[in-house]
C-alpha positions as CSV (number, residue, x, y, z in Angstrom):
1,D,0.0,-0.2,0.2
2,C,3.0,2.0,-0.1
3,H,4.1,2.7,-3.3
4,V,7.7,4.9,-4.0
5,F,6.4,8.6,-5.9
6,V,8.9,11.2,-7.0
7,G,9.1,12.8,-4.8
8,V,8.3,10.4,-1.8
9,Y,11.5,11.7,0.0
10,D,10.9,15.7,0.1
11,Y,7.4,14.6,1.8
12,M,8.7,12.3,4.0
13,R,10.6,15.7,5.4
14,W,8.0,17.9,4.7
15,V,5.6,15.9,7.2
16,A,8.3,15.2,9.9
17,G,9.4,18.4,9.6
18,G,6.1,19.9,10.7
19,T,5.9,17.5,13.5
20,L,9.3,18.3,14.8
21,A,8.5,21.9,13.6
22,A,5.4,21.4,16.7
23,A,7.5,19.7,19.1
24,E,9.8,22.3,19.1
25,E,7.1,25.2,19.2
26,L,5.8,23.2,22.4
27,I,9.7,23.0,24.4
28,S,10.8,25.7,23.8
29,G,7.1,27.7,25.4
30,R,6.1,29.8,22.3
31,T,2.9,28.0,22.7
32,R,0.5,25.5,24.5
33,I,-0.5,23.6,21.6
34,A,1.0,22.7,18.3
35,I,-1.0,20.5,15.0
36,N,0.9,19.4,11.8
37,W,-2.5,19.0,10.2
38,G,-0.3,16.8,7.3
39,G,1.3,14.7,10.3
40,G,0.0,11.6,12.2
41,R,1.7,9.0,9.9
42,H,1.0,6.6,12.9
43,H,2.0,3.3,11.2
44,A,5.8,3.2,10.2
45,M,7.5,1.1,11.8
46,P,11.6,1.3,11.7
47,D,12.6,-0.8,8.9
48,K,8.9,-0.5,6.6
49,A,6.5,1.6,5.6
50,S,2.3,0.6,6.4
51,G,-0.7,2.5,6.0
52,F,0.1,5.1,3.9
53,C,2.8,6.2,6.4
54,Y,5.7,6.6,4.9
55,V,7.9,7.7,8.4
56,N,6.1,8.0,11.5
57,D,6.2,11.2,12.0
58,A,4.5,10.8,15.6
59,C,7.8,8.9,17.0
60,L,9.7,11.0,16.7
61,G,7.3,14.3,17.8
62,I,7.1,12.4,20.6
63,M,11.2,11.4,20.5
64,H,12.0,15.4,20.8
65,L,9.5,16.0,23.8
66,N,11.5,13.2,25.7
67,E,14.3,15.4,24.7
68,Q,12.5,18.2,27.7
69,F,10.0,16.2,29.1
70,E,9.7,13.3,31.4
71,R,6.5,11.7,30.6
72,V,4.7,11.9,27.1
73,L,1.1,11.5,26.5
74,Y,-0.4,10.6,23.2
75,I,-3.3,11.2,22.6
76,D,-4.1,9.3,18.6
77,I,-7.8,9.3,17.1
78,D,-8.6,7.8,14.1
79,V,-10.2,4.9,13.4
80,H,-7.4,2.9,12.7
81,H,-5.0,1.8,15.2
82,G,-1.0,3.7,15.8
83,D,0.5,-0.1,15.7
84,G,3.7,1.5,14.5
85,V,3.4,4.4,18.0
86,E,2.6,1.7,20.1
87,Q,5.3,-0.8,19.2
88,A,7.9,2.6,19.3
89,F,7.4,3.0,22.6
90,Q,5.8,-0.5,24.2
91,Y,8.8,-0.8,27.0
92,S,8.8,3.1,28.0
93,E,8.0,4.1,31.3
94,E,7.6,8.0,29.5
95,V,6.0,7.6,27.0
96,F,1.8,6.3,27.3
97,T,0.0,6.1,23.9
98,L,-3.8,5.3,24.2
99,S,-5.6,5.2,20.9
100,F,-8.9,5.7,20.1
101,H,-10.3,2.9,17.3
102,R,-11.8,0.3,15.6
103,Y,-10.4,-2.7,15.7
104,G,-11.3,-6.1,14.2
105,P,-9.7,-9.3,12.7
106,S,-10.6,-7.6,9.7
107,F,-9.7,-4.4,10.2
108,F,-6.5,-3.0,8.9
109,P,-4.1,-3.0,10.6
110,R,-5.4,-5.6,12.7
111,T,-3.6,-4.2,15.9
112,G,-5.4,-2.7,19.0
113,A,-7.4,-5.3,20.9
114,T,-8.5,-3.7,24.7
115,T,-6.0,-6.6,25.6
116,S,-2.8,-4.8,24.1
117,V,-1.0,-3.2,26.9
118,G,3.2,-2.0,27.2
119,Q,5.5,-4.7,27.9
120,G,8.4,-4.7,31.1
121,V,8.2,-1.3,32.8
122,G,5.7,0.1,29.3
């Protein structure tokens, strides 16, 4: 579902850059609310694109916020489970992921059951 297209690298830089800029605004204290309307690509994994997500900008933003803040609460409001973000932070005690989504055995990405919880200290 993630086909290579002309400009894909620039597209990923734009998506990730917008989220990192939003995180920087929060860190600096210049704003209390920051949104990247072009972001939220929560399905991308470290080793592959997924669900039309070529880069997981949400993870990059969370990691940048963790440089300043001890704890980050990530709330995902999307019809699809934020599997890439959850997987990235499932062992973390610094990041709490909360995803509101539809779940079913044939509904993409087929993850995010109500029994899904963090691992270890996460």
